[in-house]
NULUM-290833 format. One record per residue: x, y, z of N, C-alpha, C, O in turn. Coordinates in nm, 3 decimals, always signed. Example, Ala and Ser with C-alpha at 12.3 -4.5 7.8 and 13.67 -1.06 7.14 Angstrom:
2
       n.u       n.v       n.w      ca.u      ca.v      ca.w       c.u       c.v       c.w       o.u       o.v       o.w
    +1.319    -0.569    +0.780    +1.230    -0.450    +0.780    +1.320    -0.330    +0.780    +1.424    -0.332    +0.846
    +1.285    -0.225    +0.708    +1.367    -0.106    +0.714    +1.290    +0.003    +0.787    +1.341    +0.114    +0.804
END
This chain:
119
       n.u       n.v       n.w      ca.u      ca.v      ca.w       c.u       c.v       c.w       o.u       o.v       o.w
    -0.733    -1.949    -0.254    -0.732    -1.823    -0.328    -0.719    -1.707    -0.229    -0.785    -1.705    -0.125
    -0.635    -1.612    -0.263    -0.611    -1.495    -0.179    -0.648    -1.370    -0.255    -0.617    -1.357    -0.374
    -0.715    -1.279    -0.188    -0.748    -1.150    -0.248    -0.696    -1.038    -0.160    -0.701    -1.045    -0.038
    -0.647    -0.935    -0.225    -0.611    -0.811    -0.158    -0.705    -0.703    -0.207    -0.719    -0.682    -0.328
    -0.770    -0.635    -0.116    -0.864    -0.530    -0.152    -0.818    -0.399    -0.089    -0.806    -0.388    +0.033
    -0.793    -0.300    -0.176    -0.751    -0.168    -0.129    -0.872    -0.076    -0.119    -0.972    -0.095    -0.189
    -0.861    +0.022    -0.034    -0.963    +0.126    -0.023    -0.899    +0.252    +0.031    -0.787    +0.250    +0.082
    -0.972    +0.363    +0.018    -0.926    +0.488    +0.077    -0.874    +0.589    -0.022    -0.843    +0.702    +0.017
    -0.864    +0.554    -0.148    -0.818    +0.650    -0.246    -0.924    +0.754    -0.276    -1.037    +0.744    -0.230
    -0.886    +0.853    -0.356    -0.982    +0.956    -0.393    -0.912    +1.083    -0.437    -0.793    +1.084    -0.466
    -0.991    +1.189    -0.442    -0.942    +1.321    -0.482    -0.917    +1.404    -0.357    -1.002    +1.413    -0.269
    -0.800    +1.464    -0.350    -0.766    +1.546    -0.235    -0.688    +1.668    -0.283    -0.617    +1.661    -0.383
    -0.702    +1.779    -0.213    -0.629    +1.900    -0.250    -0.483    +1.892    -0.204    -0.452    +1.821    -0.108
    -0.396    +1.964    -0.271    -0.257    +1.968    -0.224    -0.248    +2.006    -0.078    -0.318    +2.097    -0.032
    -0.162    +1.936    -0.005    -0.150    +1.959    +0.138    -0.241    +1.872    +0.222    -0.227    +1.868    +0.345
    -0.333    +1.803    +0.159    -0.427    +1.719    +0.232    -0.370    +1.583    +0.265    -0.254    +1.554    +0.237
    -0.455    +1.500    +0.326    -0.414    +1.367    +0.369    -0.513    +1.262    +0.323    -0.631    +1.289    +0.302
    -0.462    +1.142    +0.307    -0.545    +1.025    +0.280    -0.486    +0.906    +0.354    -0.366    +0.901    +0.381
    -0.572    +0.811    +0.387    -0.527    +0.687    +0.446    -0.577    +0.570    +0.363    -0.697    +0.549    +0.349
    -0.485    +0.496    +0.308    -0.519    +0.379    +0.230    -0.518    +0.255    +0.318    -0.439    +0.244    +0.412
    -0.607    +0.162    +0.286    -0.612    +0.035    +0.357    -0.603    -0.079    +0.256    -0.646    -0.066    +0.141
    -0.547    -0.189    +0.300    -0.537    -0.309    +0.216    -0.564    -0.429    +0.304    -0.489    -0.456    +0.398
    -0.670    -0.502    +0.274    -0.707    -0.618    +0.353    -0.694    -0.745    +0.270    -0.745    -0.754    +0.159
    -0.625    -0.840    +0.326    -0.606    -0.970    +0.260    -0.707    -1.069    +0.314    -0.734    -1.072    +0.434
    -0.763    -1.149    +0.226    -0.859    -1.251    +0.266    -0.837    -1.377    +0.185    -0.776    -1.374    +0.078
    -0.888    -1.489    +0.237    -0.873    -1.616    +0.168    -0.801    -1.717    +0.254    -0.797    -1.705    +0.377
    -0.743    -1.816    +0.189    -0.677    -1.926    +0.259    -0.533    -1.887    +0.295    -0.437    -1.928    +0.229
    -0.522    -1.808    +0.399    -0.395    -1.749    +0.440    -0.343    -1.816    +0.565    -0.415    -1.826    +0.665
    -0.221    -1.863    +0.561    -0.158    -1.912    +0.682    -0.095    -1.795    +0.758    -0.112    -1.781    +0.879
    -0.022    -1.713    +0.686    +0.039    -1.594    +0.746    +0.081    -1.500    +0.634    +0.084    -1.537    +0.516
    +0.111    -1.378    +0.673    +0.156    -1.277    +0.576    +0.293    -1.228    +0.619    +0.310    -1.186    +0.734
    +0.387    -1.234    +0.531    +0.520    -1.181    +0.559    +0.517    -1.030    +0.532    +0.438    -0.959    +0.594
    +0.599    -0.982    +0.444    +0.602    -0.838    +0.418    +0.477    -0.793    +0.343    +0.421    -0.865    +0.261
    +0.437    -0.672    +0.373    +0.332    -0.604    +0.296    +0.392    -0.474    +0.245    +0.479    -0.415    +0.307
    +0.343    -0.433    +0.131    +0.400    -0.311    +0.074    +0.300    -0.234    -0.009    +0.196    -0.286    -0.049
    +0.335    -0.109    -0.033    +0.258    -0.022    -0.122    +0.349    +0.024    -0.235    +0.464    +0.061    -0.214
    +0.294    +0.020    -0.354    +0.361    +0.068    -0.473    +0.268    +0.167    -0.542    +0.148    +0.170    -0.514
    +0.323    +0.246    -0.631    +0.238    +0.336    -0.706    +0.286    +0.346    -0.850    +0.404    +0.325    -0.881
    +0.193    +0.379    -0.936    +0.225    +0.394    -1.078    +0.151    +0.514    -1.132    +0.028    +0.517    -1.137
    +0.229    +0.613    -1.172    +0.172    +0.732    -1.234    +0.163    +0.711    -1.384    +0.233    +0.626    -1.439
    +0.077    +0.787    -1.452    +0.063    +0.770    -1.598    +0.196    +0.787    -1.669    +0.268    +0.885    -1.646
    +0.228    +0.692    -1.754    +0.351    +0.700    -1.832    +0.477    +0.666    -1.756    +0.587    +0.679    -1.810
    +0.463    +0.621    -1.631    +0.581    +0.589    -1.550    +0.576    +0.444    -1.503    +0.471    +0.380    -1.506
    +0.690    +0.394    -1.461    +0.697    +0.259    -1.408    +0.642    +0.255    -1.266    +0.642    +0.354    -1.194
    +0.596    +0.136    -1.228    +0.552    +0.116    -1.090    +0.673    +0.128    -0.998    +0.780    +0.074    -1.027
    +0.655    +0.198    -0.887    +0.766    +0.222    -0.796    +0.725    +0.189    -0.653    +0.609    +0.199    -0.615
    +0.824    +0.151    -0.574    +0.800    +0.123    -0.433    +0.769    +0.251    -0.358    +0.836    +0.353    -0.376
    +0.668    +0.244    -0.273    +0.638    +0.354    -0.182    +0.692    +0.319    -0.044    +0.769    +0.395    +0.014
    +0.650    +0.204    +0.008    +0.693    +0.162    +0.141    +0.663    +0.014    +0.160    +0.574    -0.042    +0.096
    +0.742    -0.049    +0.249    +0.717    -0.189    +0.284    +0.732    -0.205    +0.433    +0.804    -0.130    +0.499
    +0.662    -0.306    +0.486    +0.668    -0.334    +0.630    +0.668    -0.484    +0.651    +0.593    -0.558    +0.587
    +0.755    -0.529    +0.743    +0.763    -0.672    +0.773    +0.660    -0.709    +0.879    +0.592    -0.624    +0.935
    +0.651    -0.839    +0.905    +0.560    -0.886    +1.009    +0.593    -0.823    +1.143    +0.504    -0.792    +1.223
    +0.721    -0.805    +1.168    +0.763    -0.750    +1.295    +0.757    -0.600    +1.303    +0.782    -0.543    +1.409
    +0.723    -0.534    +1.194    +0.706    -0.389    +1.196    +0.823    -0.310    +1.142    +0.820    -0.187    +1.146
    +0.925    -0.376    +1.092    +1.035    -0.301    +1.030    +0.987    -0.242    +0.899    +0.916    -0.306    +0.822
    +1.028    -0.119    +0.874    +0.979    -0.048    +0.756    +1.092    +0.004    +0.669    +1.204    +0.027    +0.716
    +1.062    +0.023    +0.543    +1.150    +0.098    +0.456    +1.064    +0.177    +0.359    +0.955    +0.134    +0.320
    +1.115    +0.294    +0.321    +1.041    +0.389    +0.239    +1.125    +0.435    +0.120    +1.248    +0.433    +0.123
    +1.055    +0.476    +0.017    +1.123    +0.549    -0.089    +1.179    +0.676    -0.027    +1.111    +0.745    +0.049
    +1.303    +0.707    -0.061    +1.370    +0.821    +0.003    +1.290    +0.950    -0.009    +1.285    +1.030    +0.084
    +1.228    +0.970    -0.123    +1.158    +1.097    -0.149    +1.030    +1.111    -0.068    +0.973    +1.220    -0.061
    +0.985    +1.002    -0.005    +0.857    +1.005    +0.066    +0.873    +0.999    +0.218    +0.776    +1.012    +0.291
    +0.995    +0.980    +0.264    +1.016    +0.974    +0.409    +0.970    +1.102    +0.475    +0.998    +1.213    +0.428
    +0.898    +1.085    +0.586    +0.850    +1.199    +0.660    +0.709    +1.241    +0.624    +0.643    +1.308    +0.703
    +0.661    +1.203    +0.506    +0.524    +1.237    +0.468    +0.431    +1.115    +0.471    +0.313    +1.127    +0.503
    +0.486    +1.000    +0.439    +0.406    +0.876    +0.433    +0.445    +0.784    +0.547    +0.562    +0.777    +0.585
    +0.348    +0.714    +0.602    +0.373    +0.619    +0.709    +0.299    +0.489    +0.680    +0.178    +0.489    +0.658
    +0.373    +0.379    +0.680    +0.313    +0.248    +0.659    +0.296    +0.179    +0.793    +0.380    +0.192    +0.882
    +0.187    +0.106    +0.808    +0.161    +0.031    +0.930    +0.078    -0.092    +0.894    +0.034    -0.108    +0.780
    +0.056    -0.178    +0.993    -0.024    -0.297    +0.966    -0.086    -0.348    +1.095    -0.036    -0.324    +1.204
    -0.196    -0.418    +1.079    -0.263    -0.486    +1.189    -0.263    -0.634    +1.153    -0.345    -0.679    +1.073
    -0.172    -0.709    +1.211    -0.157    -0.850    +1.174    -0.283    -0.931    +1.206    -0.316    -1.025    +1.133
    -0.352    -0.896    +1.313    -0.472    -0.970    +1.350    -0.583    -0.954    +1.247    -0.669    -1.040    +1.233
    -0.579    -0.843    +1.174    -0.683    -0.816    +1.073    -0.633    -0.841    +0.932    -0.707    -0.819    +0.836
    -0.510    -0.886    +0.917    -0.450    -0.905    +0.783    -0.463    -0.778    +0.700    -0.495    -0.784    +0.581
    -0.440    -0.666    +0.761    -0.462    -0.536    +0.696    -0.339    -0.449    +0.708    -0.275    -0.440    +0.813
    -0.307    -0.384    +0.598    -0.200    -0.287    +0.597    -0.256    -0.149    +0.567    -0.363    -0.136    +0.508
    -0.182    -0.047    +0.609    -0.228    +0.090    +0.594    -0.116    +0.176    +0.538    +0.002    +0.147    +0.556
    -0.155    +0.282    +0.469    -0.060    +0.382    +0.425    -0.121    +0.518    +0.456    -0.218    +0.560    +0.392
    -0.064    +0.586    +0.552    -0.106    +0.722    +0.586    -0.023    +0.819    +0.502    +0.100    +0.818    +0.508
    -0.090    +0.901    +0.426    -0.023    +0.994    +0.336    -0.059    +1.136    +0.377    -0.176    +1.174    +0.374
    +0.040    +1.213    +0.414    +0.020    +1.351    +0.458    +0.089    +1.448    +0.365    +0.178    +1.411    +0.288
    +0.048    +1.572    +0.372    +0.107    +1.680    +0.292    +0.119    +1.636    +0.146    +0.226    +1.643    +0.086
    +0.009    +1.590    +0.092    +0.010    +1.536    -0.043    +0.039    +1.644    -0.146    +0.000    +1.760    -0.131
    +0.109    +1.602    -0.251    +0.148    +1.691    -0.359    +0.090    +1.640    -0.491    +0.059    +1.521    -0.503
    +0.075    +1.726    -0.589    +0.024    +1.680    -0.719    +0.105    +1.564    -0.776    +0.049    +1.477    -0.844
    +0.233    +1.563    -0.750    +0.317    +1.454    -0.804    +0.294    +1.320    -0.733    +0.350    +1.219    -0.775
    +0.215    +1.319    -0.629    +0.176    +1.193    -0.565    +0.059    +1.127    -0.637    +0.021    +1.014    -0.604
    +0.003    +1.195    -0.734    -0.108    +1.139    -0.810    -0.063    +1.012    -0.882    +0.034    +1.012    -0.957
    -0.136    +0.904    -0.857    -0.099    +0.774    -0.914    -0.204    +0.671    -0.873    -0.291    +0.699    -0.790
    -0.194    +0.554    -0.933    -0.268    +0.439    -0.882    -0.178    +0.370    -0.780    -0.063    +0.337    -0.808
    -0.232    +0.349    -0.662    -0.156    +0.287    -0.553    -0.198    +0.141    -0.540    -0.316    +0.108    -0.533
    -0.097    +0.054    -0.538    -0.120    -0.090    -0.532    -0.064    -0.148    -0.402    +0.043    -0.110    -0.357
    -0.140    -0.239    -0.346    -0.094    -0.314    -0.230    -0.031    -0.444    -0.277    -0.077    -0.506    -0.373
    +0.073    -0.484    -0.209    +0.141    -0.610    -0.237    +0.165    -0.683    -0.106    +0.197    -0.621    -0.004
    +0.148    -0.815    -0.108    +0.171    -0.892    +0.013    +0.239    -1.025    -0.021    +0.206    -1.089    -0.120
    +0.332    -1.062    +0.063    +0.401    -1.190    +0.053    +0.329    -1.286    +0.148    +0.345    -1.280    +0.269
    +0.249    -1.375    +0.089    +0.154    -1.454    +0.168    +0.195    -1.600    +0.171    +0.235    -1.657    +0.069
    +0.185    -1.660    +0.288    +0.208    -1.804    +0.301    +0.075    -1.874    +0.288    -0.016    -1.854    +0.369
    +0.064    -1.958    +0.185    -0.057    -2.037    +0.161    -0.020    -2.184    +0.169    +0.095    -2.218    +0.198
    -0.116    -2.272    +0.143    -0.091    -2.414    +0.162    +0.021    -2.466    +0.073    +0.092    -2.560    +0.109
    +0.038    -2.404    -0.043    +0.137    -2.453    -0.139    +0.271    -2.383    -0.126    +0.365    -2.412    -0.200
    +0.281    -2.290    -0.032    +0.407    -2.219    -0.015    +0.385    -2.069    -0.009    +0.276    -2.023    +0.023
    +0.491    -1.994    -0.040    +0.484    -1.848    -0.038    +0.452    -1.795    -0.176    +0.507    -1.840    -0.276
    +0.363    -1.697    -0.181    +0.328    -1.635    -0.308    +0.310    -1.486    -0.286    +0.270    -1.442    -0.179
    +0.338    -1.410    -0.391    +0.314    -1.266    -0.388    +0.181    -1.235    -0.452    +0.146    -1.291    -0.556
    +0.108    -1.146    -0.391    -0.023    -1.107    -0.442    -0.030    -0.955    -0.454    +0.036    -0.881    -0.380
    -0.110    -0.912    -0.549    -0.134    -0.769    -0.572    -0.283    -0.737    -0.560    -0.369    -0.818    -0.596
    -0.309    -0.618    -0.510    -0.446    -0.568    -0.513    -0.476    -0.508    -0.649    -0.390    -0.502    -0.737
    -0.600    -0.463    -0.664    -0.644    -0.411    -0.793    -0.604    -0.266    -0.813    -0.612    -0.214    -0.924
    -0.560    -0.202    -0.708    -0.518    -0.062    -0.718    -0.627    +0.034    -0.678    -0.746    +0.007    -0.698
    -0.586    +0.146    -0.622    -0.680    +0.252    -0.587    -0.622    +0.385    -0.634    -0.505    +0.414    -0.614
    -0.706    +0.464    -0.698    -0.659    +0.590    -0.757    -0.649    +0.699    -0.650    -0.740    +0.720    -0.570
    -0.536    +0.767    -0.649    -0.515    +0.885    -0.566    -0.486    +1.002    -0.659    -0.392    +0.998    -0.738
    -0.568    +1.105    -0.648    -0.550    +1.224    -0.730    -0.535    +1.344    -0.640    -0.622    +1.372    -0.557
    -0.426    +1.415    -0.656    -0.399    +1.535    -0.576    -0.408    +1.655    -0.669    -0.323    +1.675    -0.756
    -0.512    +1.733    -0.648    -0.536    +1.845    -0.739    -0.626    +1.947    -0.671    -0.711    +1.913    -0.588
    -0.605    +2.073    -0.707    -0.693    +2.179    -0.656    -0.804    +2.207    -0.756    -0.889    +2.293    -0.731
END
C-alpha cells in the first residue's frame, strides 16, 4: 500500500508564497515522475507541474516563472514552491506520483491540500 501525504497549504495574501510538500510512503521500490495538479471550484483538475526522477520539469504555461517544482528522491518527497500568488491560484492542490511497487507501476494521488489566496 502506498500513501501520498501533502502539506503546506493554507491562506495567504496576494503576492505571498507557499511551499507544498508531498511525501510518499509504503511498499515503494522507486518513484518515477511526480506531479502537482490543482482543481478550483467548478473547474476541471489541471496540471501545475511535473518532475521526473532525473529532475526534468514541465509546467503549465501560465505558471512558468512563479511556481517551481523539485524533489528529494532520498526522502520520496516532492515540493512545489509557489511565489507571487494570485487569487486565481486558489484551488485544492493534489500530488500525483508514478510509483513502482511489487506488482508493477501504479499512479497514486494524495488527498489534496487547500490553497486560498485572498486579502
